[in-house]
BARONU-352769 format. One record per atom (N, C-alpha, C): x, y, z; residue in three letters. Coordinates in pm, whole numbers, plus 50000, padded with zeros to 5 digits. Example, Ala and Ser with C-alpha at 12.3 -4.5 7.8 and 13.67 -1.06 7.14 Angstrom:
# residues 2
513194943150780ALA
512304955050780ALA
513204967050780ALA
512854977550708SER
513674989450714SER
512905000350787SER
# end
This chain:
# residues 331
385424608915953MET
385384594515866MET
386064592515781MET
386464583415787THR
387714581015657THR
387454580115498THR
387854573415452GLU
387704575715253GLU
386974565315248GLU
387714552515297ASP
387464539215292ASP
386184538715328ASP
385934541415486GLN
384514534015522GLN
383394545215441GLN
383624556215422THR
382914557215343THR
381994554015150THR
382974553615154GLU
382704541815033GLU
382534524915103GLU
382434525115158THR
381764506315216THR
380724513315210THR
379914526415296ILE
378324531715336ILE
377824531015160ILE
378414537415088GLU
377774534914916GLU
377774524314825GLU
379024518814918GLU
378644503114847GLU
377544493914894GLU
377624497515047LYS
376254492015105LYS
374914492615039LYS
374294509915035GLU
373174514715031GLU
372794508614838GLU
374364506514752GLU
374024504114681GLU
373754489214619GLU
374414481714701LYS
373834471314690LYS
372514466014736LYS
371964476014909ARG
370824472614940ARG
370024477914822ARG
370034490314718LYS
368714496714596LYS
368844478214488LYS
370114469714470ILE
370254459614378ILE
369044448914427ILE
369334447514594ARG
368664438414632ARG
367284438714594ARG
366994454814614ILE
365444455814602ILE
365174457514464ILE
365584458414382VAL
365414454814240VAL
364954443014242VAL
366034436414266GLU
366124424814189GLU
364604416414264GLU
364324420814402GLN
363114419714464GLN
361914421214388GLN
361974430514314ILE
360744435714233ILE
360974428114131ILE
362034424314039ASP
362504417913887ASP
361654404213975ASP
361684397814084ASN
361294383814077ASN
360104383314119ASN
359424398714189ARG
357794396514194ARG
357134401514096ARG
357844405013999LEU
357584409913829LEU
357154398013762LEU
357934385913774ALA
358814377813692ALA
357164368713736ALA
357464366313837VAL
356234357613955VAL
354344364113832VAL
354614377513898GLN
353584385813865GLN
352694379713696GLN
353984382313625GLY
353924375513473GLY
353864366813463GLY
353984353613573GLN
353154340913505GLN
351654336813594GLN
351414348913640SER
350174349413732SER
348844355713638SER
350084365713575TYR
348774370813455TYR
348384356213352TYR
349734354313280ILE
349184347913237ILE
348114338013217ILE
348474331913366LYS
347864319513394LYS
346334324213477LYS
345934340713438GLY
344774345713455GLY
344684345713601GLY
345724343713712GLN
345064345113819GLN
345554357213870GLN
345014368213882LEU
344714379913856LEU
344774383713997LEU
344144382814098LYS
343994382314250LYS
345404383814257LYS
346194372914255GLU
348044366114264GLU
348504382514238GLU
348604381314065ALA
348484396914027ALA
348724408914070ALA
347394409514079LEU
347274420114157LEU
348024425514324LEU
348174415714366SER
348704414114538SER
350174419714532SER
350464412114443LEU
352734418414373LEU
352514426314330LEU
351624433414279ALA
351814447914195ALA
351484460414297ALA
350954454914425TYR
350614461414523TYR
352274458614630TYR
352974450414646GLU
353804445914677GLU
355374452714639GLU
355344456514478ILE
355884464114440ILE
355974478014494ILE
354944479414431ILE
354654494214458ILE
355144501014620ILE
355214492514696GLU
355214492314886GLU
357394488814833GLU
357314486914777LEU
359424485314745LEU
359624494914676LEU
358774501314555ALA
359724513014527ALA
359504525214529ALA
358374526214609LYS
358344542414636LYS
359014548714722LYS
359974540514869PRO
360544541114961PRO
361554546814833PRO
362434539014766GLU
363324537514700GLU
363264551214571GLU
361744555314523GLY
361984566514418GLY
362164561714298GLY
362074542014272LEU
361714541114150LEU
360364539214069LEU
360064552514070ASN
359114560114015ASN
358234552513882ASN
359444547913789SER
358884542913670SER
358744528213715SER
358394523013804PHE
358174504713870PHE
356974511013947PHE
356514526813963VAL
355714525614102VAL
354124528413988VAL
354834536013818GLN
353634537513751GLN
353594530413684GLN
354504519913669GLU
354134510413552GLU
352944499513662GLU
353124501213826GLN
352134489013839GLN
350994498213900GLN
350944507213885GLU
349574517113893GLU
348694509913747GLU
349364515513657GLU
348654508113523GLU
348234499213500GLU
349354487913566PHE
348764473613538PHE
347674472913665PHE
347864484913782ILE
346114476413876ILE
345384480713737ILE
345454493313725ALA
343754499413648ALA
343874485613568ALA
344724485813459ARG
344384471613378ARG
343354461213476ARG
344304449613514ILE
343034446513629ILE
341544444713655ILE
341934461313732LYS
340584462313790LYS
339914465613650LYS
340414466913591LYS
338814468713430LYS
338904455513398LYS
339724448613397LEU
339224431513387LEU
338364424713465LEU
338784426213638PHE
337924425813711PHE
336124428313673PHE
336324442513627GLU
335054450013567GLU
334194438613460GLU
335134441013407GLU
334264431213253GLU
333494422313273GLU
334874413813376LYS
334624394913391LYS
333314399813508LYS
333454409913584GLU
331824408113685GLU
330694412613579GLU
330974423513475GLU
329994419613360GLU
329504415113323GLU
330684405213226ARG
330234396913187ARG
329254379713287ARG
329974378913378GLU
329284367613484GLU
327824378213494GLU
327694389013558ARG
325744395113524ARG
325654389413432ARG
325974394813289GLU
325164392913193GLU
324834375813162GLU
325814369213234LYS
325624352213193LYS
324114355213310LYS
324574360813448LEU
323394354113526LEU
321604356213524LEU
322174370813433HIS
321034378313392HIS
320124366713256HIS
321254363913161ALA
321104355113021ALA
320134346813145ALA
321004336313208GLU
320214320113277GLU
318854326313365GLU
319074331813455GLN
317784340613466GLN
316404342613405GLN
316634350113308GLU
315604352613177GLU
315324334313123GLU
316284333013121ARG
315954315813059ARG
315034307713145ARG
315714305713270LEU
314594304613374LEU
313324307013395LEU
313834320713372ARG
311854327313407ARG
310994324313253ARG
311814322513167LEU
311154318513033LEU
310794304313049LEU
311594295813092GLU
310884283413115GLU
310244279413199GLU
310424290413327LYS
308514293213416LYS
307184294813380LYS
307944303213293ILE
306374309413239ILE
305464298413163ILE
306544290513027LYS
306244279112993LYS
305584269413025LYS
305984265813173GLU
305774257413241GLU
304144261413285GLU
303994276413317LEU
302764280413358LEU
301484282913256LEU
302264282513178LYS
301134286013034LYS
300674267313021LYS
300994260813059ASN
300774250313029ASN
300054247313117ASN
300524246513227ASP
299304247513376ASP
298254252213344ASP
298174264713264LEU
297144272213258LEU
295784267413208LEU
296464262513058ASN
295984258512948ASN
294984241113005ASN
295524237813063ASN
295154226313134ASN
294194231013234ASN
293984235013331LEU
292924248013409LEU
292074251713311LEU
292224253713210GLU
291394257613121GLU
290264248613020GLU
290984236813027TYR
290274228713015TYR
289444219413119TYR
289604216613242ASN
288934221213375ASN
287924228813404ASN
288334237813329PHE
287164249513380PHE
286274243913294PHE
286444248713165LYS
285124241913054LYS
284124233013082LYS
285194222413130ALA
284334208313193ALA
283504206113253ALA
283984214613365GLY
283124216913491GLY
282104229913456GLY
281924237713381PHE
281324248213283PHE
279964238813228PHE
280484229713159ASP
279444225713070ASP
278514212713160ASP
279414210313300ALA
278364197013321ALA
277704209013462ALA
277374222413427LYS
277564233613530LYS
277224227013710LYS
279014225313721ASP
279594219613828ASP
280564232813890ASP
279804247013922PHE
280094259113950PHE
281174256314071PHE
281034243014169ILE
282454242714274ILE
283454240114208ILE
283164228314122LYS
284364229914011LYS
285214241114004LYS
284704248013911THR
284214259613844THR
285914273313905THR
284484271814014LYS
285064283114112LYS
286514276514169LYS
286674264714200GLU
288204263714249GLU
289394260014142GLU
289044257814031THR
289854264113899THR
290534277913877THR
289074282213882LEU
289644300813861LEU
290684308414004LEU
290454296914097GLU
291564299814178GLU
292774299314219GLU
292904289014159LYS
294204280714082LYS
295084288414009LYS
294084292813935ALA
294374302613748ALA
295254316913789ALA
294234320413887LYS
294684333313969LYS
296164335314055LYS
296414322614100ASN
297734319614123ASN
298734321414029ASN
298244314313932LEU
299304309913837LEU
299474325413745LEU
298704335413724LEU
298244347913695LEU
299484356713744LEU
299334356213878SER
299564365213912SER
300844359813935SER
301824349413875GLN
303544344413891GLN
303504351313727GLN
302704347013658ILE
302904358313470ILE
303014365913489ILE
301994376113486ASN
301124384813512ASN
301274397113341ASN
300564389813258GLU
300064388113129GLU
298944396013099GLU
298524407813058ASP
297454412113069ASP
296504402012933ASP
297454403812885GLU
296674393712754GLU
295424380312821GLU
296514375712928LEU
296314361612975LEU
294924366313105LEU
295514375213178ASN
294524380513269ASN
292694385013209ASN
293024387613150GLU
291594394113067GLU
291544381813063GLU
291734371012957LYS
291174358812938LYS
290294352613034LYS
291184354913128TRP
290714351113272TRP
289564350713292TRP
289884366913324TYR
288564371313424TYR
287414374413325TYR
287444369013164ASP
286374366813089ASP
285684356713117ASP
286634340913171LEU
286124332513212LEU
284904330613341LEU
285574343513420GLU
284654343813558GLU
283954352613545GLU
283904360513451GLN
282494365913414GLN
281374354713379GLN
281644349613312LYS
281354338713248LYS
280774328013360LYS
281734327213437HIS
281244317013567HIS
280524319013656HIS
280014334913662LEU
279874338613772LEU
278374341313716LEU
277794348013579GLU
276984346513515GLU
275704332213535GLU
276584323513474ALA
276264313213496ALA
275734309113588ALA
276584305613735LYS
276484305613837LYS
275164309713864LYS
274944326013858LYS
273924337513910LYS
272774329213873LYS
272494326313714LYS
271754319213641LYS
270474304513704LYS
271974300213743LYS
271734290613753LYS
270714289413920LYS
271284294313974GLU
270874297614122GLU
269394304814090GLU
269224315814030LEU
267774321514030LEU
266914310813942LEU
267124309013888ILE
266754291213799ILE
266154280613901ILE
267014279513972ASP
266374271814126ASP
265564277514169ASP
266244285414238LYS
265184294014324LYS
263674299114250LYS
263464298814134ALA
262144298814046ALA
261544286614023ALA
262254275514060GLN
261364264214050GLN
260864262114250GLN
261574264414327LYS
261224260714456LYS
260144269714491LYS
259784283414410ILE
258784293714425ILE
257634287414383ILE
257694280314243ILE
256614273514177ILE
255894261014279ILE
257104256714317ALA
256714245214356ALA
256054245114519ALA
256344257014617ILE
255244261714696ILE
254504267614667ILE
254404275714573SER
253484285014523SER
251904276514598SER
251684265114491ILE
250574256614519ILE
250104253214634ILE
250964254314793GLU
250894253014887GLU
250404264414953GLU
251224272614901LEU
250554283314948LEU
249214291214875LEU
249474290514835LYS
247784294114720LYS
246564288914789LYS
246904273614818GLU
245294268914864GLU
245494267615022GLU
246934276215097LYS
246764275715279LYS
245914294815235LYS
246054300415148PHE
245164315315104PHE
246384323015181PHE
247494317515180LEU
249054330115186LEU
249564340315162LEU
248864345015067PHE
249004353814967PHE
250284370215001PHE
249714367415102ASP
251124379415165ASP
252224374315192ASP
252594360415205GLU
253834357415177GLU
254624351015108GLU
253414349914957LEU
253654343714846LEU
253924355014757LEU
252804366214764LYS
253454378614682LYS
254554377714684LYS
255564389714745PRO
256604389314778PRO
257454384714669PRO
257534368914718LYS
258324360914633LYS
258084361914531LYS
256904358514504LEU
256954362114282LEU
257584375114287LEU
257224386214336THR
257384396414230THR
259164396914266THR
259884395014357ASP
261154398214383ASP
261774388114279ASP
261084373814254ILE
262084363714119ILE
261834368413997ILE
260644371013960ILE
260244382113855ILE
261294390913768ILE
261304398513926LYS
262584412613885LYS
263064404813858LYS
263914397513918GLN
265524392813915GLN
265704385313725GLN
264804379513740LEU
264714371613579LEU
264954379913488LEU
263914393913490LYS
263594402613372LYS
265664408013427LYS
266044415113520GLU
267484420213529GLU
268214410213449GLU
268014397913489ASN
269454389613412ASN
268944383913288ASN
267544391213206ARG
267834385013094ARG
267064371313080ARG
266744362413193ILE
266684352913211ILE
264994345513181ILE
264484336013025GLU
263424334113022GLU
262924322513093GLU
263494316013145GLU
263264297513173GLU
262484305413342GLU
261484299313281HIS
259944299113406HIS
259394311313401HIS
259484326313351LEU
259154335913375LEU
257924339513326LEU
256944332713192LYS
255654335113177LYS
255274325713311LYS
255884313813325GLU
254814307413402GLU
255234316113575GLU
255774321313586LEU
255974332713733LEU
254794340913712LEU
254794351413612GLU
254304357313617GLU
252304354013585GLU
252054340613514TYR
251124332713517TYR
250584337113683TYR
251094327313794ILE
251054324413856ILE
250644336213968ILE
251454349513925HIS
251594361114010HIS
250294367213954HIS
249374363513867ALA
248404368013791ALA
247194362813879ALA
247574351013864ASP
246384337513946ASP
246074343014072ASP
247684345914184VAL
247454348014283VAL
246694362414331VAL
246884374714196LEU
246024383414279LEU
244624381314244LEU
244464376114185ASN
242804372114106ASN
242234363714242ASN
242954354014267ARG
242314348114433ARG
242494353614532ARG
243294366014575GLU
243644375014676GLU
242174381014635GLU
241694387014555LYS
240594392914566LYS
239734389614556LYS
239384376614463ALA
238254372714496ALA
238494366414655ALA
239484362914708TYR
239004358614876TYR
239594368714971TYR
239544385514938LEU
238934394915013LEU
237944397914970LEU
236594393614897LYS
235634395414880LYS
234444385314965LYS
235524370314996VAL
234864359015070VAL
234804366415177VAL
236064370415244ILE
236194374115380ILE
235244387815385ILE
235034396415335LYS
233844407315330LYS
232254406115370LYS
232404390715294THR
230814390415298THR
230964384515383THR
231724372615462LEU
232024370315597LEU
231334377215690LEU
232174386415678GLU
231434397215850GLU
230614406315776GLU
229584402215652THR
228064405615659THR
227744400515713THR
227644385315643PHE
226864370115707PHE
227054373415842PHE
227964378415935LYS
228274378016068LYS
226974386516155LYS
227124397316062ASN
226524410916148ASN
224704403916135ASN
224524401215975GLU
223364397215954GLU
222664382916065GLU
223464376516075ILE
223564359316192ILE
223114372416357ILE
223894380416345LYS
223454385916474LYS
222144399216507LYS
221704404016381ASN
220484407516406ASN
219434395616364ASN
219494388116336LEU
218404379516306LEU
218244374516425LEU
219424372516482GLN
219704363216657GLN
218404376616755GLN
218794386716720GLY
218074400316775GLY
216954399116784GLY
216354395016622LYS
214954394816608LYS
214394383916652LYS
214564371616680LYS
214664360716766LYS
213714353316568LYS
215104356016478ASP
214604348816338ASP
215204336316324ASP
215344331116388PHE
216324315816427PHE
216424311816287PHE
214884310516237GLU
214924299916055GLU
216014307216049GLU
215654320115996LYS
216814327615898LYS
218104325015875LYS
218684325316011ALA
219514327416110ALA
220304317116094ALA
219784306216110ILE
220514289016060ILE
220844290315917ILE
219704293215892ILE
219724294915693ILE
221424307115626ILE
221054316215746LYS
222744322215731LYS
223434318615791LYS
223374311315899CYS
224674307315933CYS
225424296515862CYS
224764283215803ASP
225184275615755ASP
225844278015617ASP
225194288615560SER
225904298115446SER
227534297615494SER
227634303615621LEU
228394315415623LEU
229644305215651LEU
229304298115704ILE
230044279115769ILE
230544275715650ILE
229934271615528LYS
230384264115392LYS
230944279815339LYS
231024289215321LEU
231804298215289LEU
233144299515375LEU
233104302015482ALA
234214302315545ALA
235284285515528ALA
234634275715495GLN
235344264315453GLN
235874264015349GLN
235464269415261SER
235924272315108SER
237314281015132SER
237634290115200VAL
238574297015242VAL
239754293615333VAL
239544282215382GLY
240194277115465GLY
240054281815634GLY
239214293115676LYS
238814295015776LYS
237994289615898LYS
239184275515937THR
238714267816016THR
238434278016209THR
239194285416221GLU
238274289616345GLU
236534297416322GLU
236644302716190ILE
234814310816196ILE
234404293316213ILE
234764286316118VAL
234024276016089VAL
233734269816215VAL
234504265916336GLU
234134264516429GLU
233374271516557GLU
234144283316523GLU
232944291216584GLU
231034293916609GLU
231274292416404TYR
229854291116420TYR
229054277816334TYR
229854266716351SER
228984252816398SER
228694252616543SER
229084260516664LYS
228354258616799LYS
227344270216781LYS
227404281016714THR
226764292416702THR
225414282616616THR
226444281516506LEU
224554269316477LEU
224004257216547LEU
224464250916668ILE
223334246116702ILE
222654251716827ILE
222894265516867LEU
222994275016948LEU
221294277016886LEU
221334280916749LEU
220174283516682LEU
219214277816668LEU
219584264016653GLN
218924253916565GLN
217804252416719GLN
218714247216847LYS
218074247017003LYS
217084259817027LYS
217384267917025ASP
216584282517030ASP
215414281216921ASP
215814280816788LEU
214874274816658LEU
213634265616774LEU
214334254916796LYS
213734243716870LYS
212334247917021LYS
213194253717042PHE
212664262817186PHE
210984273617128PHE
211524283217028GLU
210204287616971GLU
209224277816943GLU
209924267316873GLU
208804259416789GLU
208264254516925GLU
208784253017013LEU
207974241317178LEU
207124253117240LEU
207414263517210LYS
206384276517299LYS
205374277717201LYS
205474274517129GLU
204244278917004GLU
203524265817019GLU
203854250817014ILE
203294241417022ILE
202794241417229ILE
203504246317282VAL
202624244417412VAL
201484255717445VAL
201704265217346LYS
200714276517313LYS
199494270017283LYS
199344265817169LYS
198604261117073LYS
197354249617157LYS
198314238317207LEU
197974225017292LEU
196754234117396LEU
198014239917510ASN
197694249017633ASN
196094254317537ASN
195874264617450ASP
194754271117409ASP
193564262517422ASP
194064249717338HIS
193724244117238HIS
192434232217409HIS
193384225917500GLY
193054223517589GLY
192254228517742GLY
192414245417735LEU
191344255517794LEU
190104253117749LEU
190114256017619GLU
188474256417537GLU
187954242717580GLU
188664233817526LEU
188104217017564LEU
187444220417739LEU
188384225117834LEU
188014224817954LEU
186964228517985LEU
186604243717893LYS
185784250117945LYS
184004244117892LYS
184434236817727ARG
183214228217717ARG
182444216617801ARG
183304213617934GLY
184014201818012GLY
183904188617998GLY
184694192217870GLU
185924181317785GLU
186844175817838GLU
186734166317988ILE
187794170118064ILE
188764159218011ILE
188654149017956SER
189304141617967SER
190204143017828SER
189274154717752THR
190194152317611THR
191214160817627THR
191164171717705SER
191754184017705SER
192734175217867SER
192534166117934LEU
194354163317931LEU
194704155617880LEU
194544151417758LYS
195104141617679LYS
196504159817606LYS
195434165317615LYS
196044177917526LYS
197854184717665LYS
197644180917760TYR
198114189817856TYR
199234175817873TYR
198984163917876GLU
199714153817831GLU
200554155917694GLU
200504157817620MET
200634160217512MET
201774167217504MET
201764178717629ILE
202274193017610ILE
203674185217724ILE
203254177217778LYS
204504171817917LYS
205124163117802LYS
204654153017741GLU
205684149117588GLU
206664159417536GLU
205674168317492SER
206864175917375SER
207844181617513SER
207584187917592ILE
208664193917658ILE
209874184517700ILE
209094173017749ASN
210634159717812ASN
211464157917662ASN
210124158617560TYR
211184153017391TYR
212554165817421TYR
211784176117427TYR
212724185317410TYR
214104187617467TYR
213854187317569LEU
214714180117719LEU
215784169917702LEU
215324162217632LYS
215744149017576LYS
217124151017494LYS
216364159417377GLU
217794162017259GLU
218064169917302GLU
217784182417383TYR
218844192917449TYR
219864190717558TYR
# end
């Protein structure tokens, strides 16, 4: 190869490097403008292009300079992202506090509605208000507010239960009159015992003394009732014995007493049964009386017949016939 040719290659190489440096300088100029304008992404992109041009040529100063530049840009990006995060967080916090303020205002309105419903004993309204409040409280999640509304809920539950127990007590008082009149003590006593226990457990004084009085009265009435039932059984046995002895007059008196006693305790089935028994006893008594009359007339008639007083004796037998016919007609 000639000397002229060698120089030409060197010149070409030198020119090529000069062009690369010029390309780098051009990019550096644009990069500087982009940096000043805040166009950091464009500046960063140019830095990578410069490194790509400089490295193969061994232009290490450019490479080092751009690597430092890239590090600064990345740091700026990180700082910018941090500022944006802080700004976003601050905005989110502002919105959160604003939302909580609105929720608290809504809670204040609900508290007013709760008190209005509570004073009016409208427990449907207070329950609905509590449900709405729970939804808001779950979004706020503050212990003080949660505790406040927990206390309001307990107040609602206690008042609701008190009203329900008072209503229950009033109903039992109302039905107690009918149940006592029907002598349904076994049905009434558990109701009274249960409501008295509940009123005491919940420290409710309304109707308590009245219910205790009714309960005592029921026990006394039941005691008297059971005594009457026992007496009725005694009367039944006595009537049966008197029937067996054919002491119908005493049996009728006892039967009449039994019917009146059964009526006093509402034992209609006994009244009906022994009203029929009374009719039979009266019939049996009349029959015994008839037999006695017939016997006396017959004995008298025979005596008259023995003395020859035939017509007078005949009249006695006619009286016997009339007595029998009268009995048959009546019974």
